[in-house]
VOSE-778816 format. One line per 8 residues: number of its first residue (from 1); their letters; for each residue x negated, y negated, z negated of C-alpha. Coordinates in Angstrom, 2 decimals. Layout:
<pts>
NUM> a> X/Y/Z | ...
</pts>
This chain:
<pts>
1> mapkiflt> 2.14/-13.91/-68.27 | -0.25/-11.00/-67.89 | 0.93/-8.51/-65.27 | 2.17/-5.18/-66.60 | 0.49/-2.37/-64.66 | 1.34/1.32/-65.01 | -1.39/3.55/-63.56 | -1.48/7.32/-63.15
9> gatgyigg> -4.71/9.26/-62.73 | -7.00/7.23/-64.98 | -9.13/10.31/-65.68 | -9.42/11.15/-61.97 | -11.93/10.08/-59.35 | -9.68/7.70/-57.40 | -7.59/6.59/-60.37 | -10.64/5.95/-62.51
17> ealysisq> -12.15/3.75/-59.83 | -8.83/1.96/-59.33 | -8.67/1.31/-63.07 | -12.21/-0.05/-63.12 | -11.76/-2.35/-60.12 | -8.35/-3.65/-61.21 | -9.64/-4.33/-64.71 | -12.63/-6.23/-63.36
25> ahpdadlt> -10.44/-8.37/-61.10 | -7.59/-8.79/-63.60 | -9.07/-8.57/-67.11 | -5.85/-9.95/-68.61 | -3.69/-7.15/-67.17 | -1.42/-5.31/-69.61 | -2.39/-1.71/-68.80 | -0.31/1.40/-69.48
33> llvrsedk> -1.93/4.68/-68.45 | -0.45/8.15/-68.00 | -2.61/10.82/-69.66 | -1.90/14.41/-70.65 | -3.10/14.28/-74.25 | -4.60/12.20/-77.02 | -7.98/13.79/-76.28 | -7.80/12.48/-72.72
41> aklvsaqy> -6.73/9.09/-74.03 | -9.79/8.90/-76.27 | -12.06/9.35/-73.24 | -10.36/6.42/-71.52 | -9.86/4.12/-74.52 | -13.58/4.13/-75.21 | -13.95/2.10/-72.01 | -10.53/0.38/-72.12
49> psakfvyg> -9.72/-0.22/-75.80 | -6.70/-2.43/-75.11 | -4.96/0.06/-72.81 | -1.69/1.67/-73.86 | -0.88/5.29/-73.11 | 2.06/7.36/-71.98 | 1.51/11.02/-72.86 | 2.69/13.59/-70.37
57> glddseal> 2.27/15.07/-66.93 | 3.71/14.45/-63.51 | 6.71/16.68/-64.25 | 7.76/14.47/-67.17 | 10.24/12.52/-65.09 | 11.81/10.64/-67.98 | 8.46/9.26/-69.14 | 7.52/8.25/-65.59
65> ekaaaead> 10.87/6.56/-65.00 | 10.62/4.55/-68.22 | 7.03/3.45/-67.58 | 7.80/2.48/-63.97 | 10.87/0.53/-65.04 | 8.85/-1.48/-67.55 | 5.91/-2.22/-65.22 | 5.52/-5.07/-62.76
73> ivvhtads> 3.19/-2.91/-60.65 | 2.82/0.87/-60.45 | -0.48/2.28/-59.16 | 0.08/5.97/-58.47 | -3.04/8.07/-57.82 | -2.52/11.34/-59.75 | -1.68/14.06/-57.20 | 0.27/11.22/-55.66
81> sdhvpaak> 0.31/12.47/-52.09 | 1.94/15.83/-52.85 | 3.92/15.74/-56.11 | 7.54/15.17/-55.08 | 9.18/14.97/-58.56 | 6.72/12.29/-59.71 | 7.36/10.17/-56.62 | 11.13/10.48/-57.13
89> aiakglae> 10.81/9.50/-60.79 | 8.70/6.43/-60.00 | 11.13/5.35/-57.27 | 14.08/5.73/-59.65 | 12.37/3.91/-62.49 | 11.29/0.99/-60.35 | 14.78/0.61/-58.90 | 16.48/0.75/-62.30
97> ghsaekpg> 14.05/-1.63/-63.98 | 13.90/-4.37/-61.36 | 16.04/-6.78/-59.42 | 15.97/-8.71/-56.17 | 14.82/-11.74/-58.15 | 12.02/-9.76/-59.83 | 11.12/-6.73/-57.71 | 8.74/-3.98/-58.76
105> ywihvcgt> 5.65/-3.19/-56.69 | 4.38/0.32/-55.98 | 0.81/0.92/-54.78 | 0.78/4.56/-53.71 | -2.14/6.77/-52.62 | -1.61/9.14/-49.71 | -4.57/10.26/-47.60 | -5.62/10.66/-43.99
113> gilqwydw> -5.31/14.42/-44.36 | -1.84/13.67/-43.01 | -3.42/12.96/-39.60 | -4.66/16.55/-39.20 | -1.14/17.63/-38.38 | -1.53/18.03/-34.60 | -4.56/20.29/-34.90 | -2.86/22.33/-37.61
121> dnnrygqs> 0.35/22.69/-35.59 | -1.50/23.69/-32.44 | -4.28/25.77/-34.00 | -6.94/23.40/-32.64 | -9.50/24.16/-35.32 | -13.08/23.47/-34.32 | -12.11/21.13/-31.49 | -13.11/17.52/-30.82
129> plpeekyh> -10.41/14.85/-31.28 | -7.96/14.01/-28.52 | -7.44/10.30/-27.71 | -3.86/10.43/-28.97 | -5.02/11.70/-32.37 | -6.34/8.26/-33.32 | -3.98/6.13/-35.42 | -4.43/2.34/-35.66
137> diddidri> -2.67/1.13/-38.80 | -1.23/-1.97/-37.11 | -0.75/-1.02/-33.46 | 0.48/2.49/-34.29 | 2.43/1.75/-37.45 | 5.69/3.15/-36.06 | 3.94/6.41/-35.15 | 2.40/6.65/-38.62
145> tslphhvy> 5.65/6.06/-40.48 | 7.64/8.51/-38.35 | 5.45/11.62/-38.36 | 7.34/14.94/-38.51 | 8.81/15.87/-41.88 | 6.76/19.08/-42.19 | 3.43/17.27/-41.95 | 1.04/17.46/-44.94
153> hrdvdeiv> 1.85/14.67/-47.49 | 4.80/13.51/-45.36 | 7.53/14.55/-47.81 | 6.15/12.19/-50.44 | 5.50/9.42/-47.90 | 9.19/9.58/-46.99 | 10.20/9.08/-50.64 | 7.93/6.05/-50.98
161> laandtkv> 9.01/4.46/-47.71 | 12.70/5.07/-48.50 | 12.30/3.31/-51.85 | 11.86/-0.05/-50.14 | 14.74/-2.45/-50.73 | 15.24/-5.80/-52.40 | 14.23/-4.38/-55.81 | 11.26/-2.19/-54.84
169> ktlivgpp> 8.32/-3.06/-52.58 | 5.82/-0.38/-51.62 | 2.30/-0.21/-50.27 | 0.75/3.09/-49.16 | -3.02/3.45/-48.87 | -4.54/6.41/-47.06 | -8.28/6.78/-47.62 | -10.24/9.34/-45.56
177> tiygpgrg> -13.31/11.22/-46.85 | -14.45/9.40/-49.98 | -17.97/9.57/-51.36 | -20.29/7.88/-53.83 | -20.32/7.85/-57.64 | -17.10/6.59/-59.15 | -16.99/4.15/-62.06 | -14.06/5.71/-63.87
185> pvnqrsiq> -14.22/6.94/-67.47 | -14.05/10.68/-66.73 | -14.29/12.18/-63.24 | -16.83/10.39/-61.05 | -17.22/13.07/-58.35 | -15.50/13.33/-54.98 | -14.59/16.57/-53.22 | -15.13/17.11/-49.49
193> aynmakft> -18.80/16.37/-48.81 | -19.69/17.43/-52.35 | -18.05/20.82/-52.00 | -19.89/21.33/-48.73 | -23.16/20.58/-50.51 | -22.20/22.93/-53.35 | -21.41/25.71/-50.86 | -24.74/25.13/-49.11
201> lengfapi> -26.73/25.33/-52.32 | -24.93/28.49/-53.42 | -25.05/30.30/-50.06 | -28.25/29.08/-48.41 | -26.49/27.59/-45.37 | -24.04/24.83/-44.54 | -20.64/25.88/-43.14 | -19.38/24.86/-39.69
209> magegspe> -15.95/25.70/-38.33 | -16.37/27.88/-35.27 | -15.11/26.25/-32.10 | -16.05/24.58/-28.87 | -16.01/21.03/-30.20 | -16.84/18.92/-33.22 | -13.95/17.77/-35.43 | -14.23/14.22/-36.73
217> wdyvhiqd> -13.11/12.30/-39.81 | -13.69/8.80/-41.10 | -15.24/7.82/-44.40 | -15.09/5.14/-47.09 | -17.23/4.54/-50.17 | -15.38/4.90/-53.48 | -16.27/1.36/-54.54 | -14.81/-0.07/-51.33
225> lgnffala> -11.63/1.86/-52.10 | -11.70/0.41/-55.60 | -11.96/-3.09/-54.19 | -8.86/-2.41/-52.10 | -6.84/-1.63/-55.23 | -7.92/-4.93/-56.78 | -6.87/-6.79/-53.62 | -3.54/-4.96/-53.51
233> vsaaldpe> -2.74/-5.91/-57.11 | -3.72/-9.51/-56.34 | -1.36/-9.43/-53.36 | 1.52/-8.25/-55.55 | 0.91/-11.26/-57.80 | 0.75/-13.74/-54.91 | 4.30/-14.76/-53.89 | 3.35/-15.27/-50.25
241> kannpeif> 1.69/-11.88/-49.88 | 4.12/-10.08/-52.15 | 6.96/-11.06/-49.83 | 5.12/-10.18/-46.64 | 6.65/-6.95/-45.21 | 3.37/-6.22/-43.43 | 1.78/-5.77/-46.88 | 4.63/-4.53/-49.09
249> gphgyffl> 7.45/-2.81/-47.25 | 8.02/-0.24/-44.50 | 4.96/-1.52/-42.60 | 2.76/-1.60/-45.69 | 0.71/1.44/-44.71 | -3.05/0.94/-44.93 | -5.94/3.07/-43.74 | -9.48/2.43/-44.99
257> engtfswr> -12.67/3.41/-43.21 | -16.23/2.26/-42.75 | -17.42/4.71/-40.13 | -16.88/8.07/-38.49 | -18.63/11.43/-38.85 | -18.28/14.93/-37.46 | -18.18/17.92/-39.76 | -20.84/19.59/-37.63
265> wlatriae> -23.15/16.61/-38.12 | -22.47/16.52/-41.86 | -23.22/20.24/-42.25 | -26.47/19.82/-40.35 | -27.55/16.85/-42.45 | -26.66/18.54/-45.74 | -28.61/21.65/-44.74 | -31.59/19.52/-43.78
273> eahkqgfi> -31.47/17.60/-47.03 | -31.02/20.73/-49.17 | -34.09/22.21/-47.50 | -36.04/18.96/-47.84 | -35.31/18.87/-51.57 | -36.45/22.49/-51.89 | -33.13/24.11/-52.74 | -32.76/26.40/-49.70
281> peaktqeg> -35.55/28.12/-47.70 | -34.53/26.72/-44.32 | -32.23/24.04/-42.90 | -29.61/26.55/-41.81 | -26.01/26.13/-40.66 | -23.61/28.92/-39.87 | -20.34/28.98/-37.97 | -17.31/30.77/-39.35
289> dyknygan> -13.66/30.41/-40.28 | -14.12/27.28/-42.41 | -10.83/25.54/-41.70 | -11.39/22.92/-44.39 | -13.87/21.43/-41.94 | -12.02/22.28/-38.78 | -9.39/19.62/-37.99 | -9.52/15.98/-36.91
297> sksvaara> -8.37/12.95/-38.90 | -8.87/9.72/-36.98 | -7.77/6.40/-38.46 | -8.44/2.75/-37.67 | -8.32/0.38/-40.63 | -7.22/-3.01/-39.31 | -4.39/-3.90/-41.69 | -6.47/-4.30/-44.86
305> kkylgwea> -8.90/-6.64/-43.13 | -6.17/-8.72/-41.49 | -3.77/-9.11/-44.40 | -5.94/-8.68/-47.52 | -9.39/-9.74/-46.35 | -10.81/-6.32/-47.26 | -14.37/-5.60/-46.15 | -16.48/-2.50/-46.69
313> hgtklede> -19.87/-3.04/-48.33 | -20.72/0.38/-49.76 | -23.60/2.61/-48.81 | -23.03/4.47/-45.55 | -22.33/8.20/-45.76 | -25.60/9.00/-43.98 | -27.57/7.20/-46.68 | -25.67/8.85/-49.52
321> ipnivase> -26.35/12.46/-48.45 | -29.60/12.79/-50.46 | -27.71/11.75/-53.61 | -24.82/14.10/-52.82 | -27.17/17.08/-52.53 | -29.17/16.10/-55.62 | -26.06/15.57/-57.76 | -24.58/18.92/-56.75
329> akrlgk> -27.86/20.65/-57.47 | -27.88/19.08/-60.93 | -24.29/20.21/-61.55 | -25.29/23.75/-60.60 | -28.33/23.67/-62.89 | -30.81/23.97/-60.03
</pts>
């Protein structure tokens, strides 16, 4: 029988890409999508005419519980890392609608913003990463799943991890900085690098967090993230992988990355490209209190490659910068 998949965030950047990639890999899937209104549904159904819709928002716990209970697999991307009531509703629905003989599977999106915690706690903005700030998603899995409760995204992570039992199996994926054009039906734009480009075009300089070092993050192309969702759904449908606790269960915590960058480097490159394309008079950067670009998030993605055969093939961030600047200029009418 066709797998029943309930997906949140179909109109979003990550959710739209997840929907595209899952549909390509599993064209027979019985899709139910959470959307806020019929107008939103029309935007999605034009591309996915056979999809069903649940109308509501993340605070509509009853609707979420019912949809999760009826689904074989839940793919949660809509404000998934921070919306506590939605996570509780999905956990409850999955538990009530499944059994040990037929468990429900939950593919949940967090994010490597969670790994900034040490810099945030210790006011280390604008500093280079410490060796102990790197998290390997196999070797350091116990560190990752036991971060302090107050850490960004951690309250929802705890709900997802606690949901694991004989009836519910969870997988958490934490992508870092995402870039590239999405293939979803509505939002196809990412945030971090794009907002930096937008700021640069509007202010004539690229922002750098003041400090003695150079904070670093990792990156992954949106289409490589999409491919991960397709592989994760395939794993949930494969009895051997579905029952592997290193994929679904307390250890099922996956990072994704295809390279590392520093915010200082990115600001410099965006300024250079904005100048090259004629949008600002000089390739200028400026230091200030830009904390959005001031903390480290260092992840090592080994689990997806080992257990799911995931490989990154997307354009490198360096090569995408001209398109990022050009697309933001177009959005701004420049």
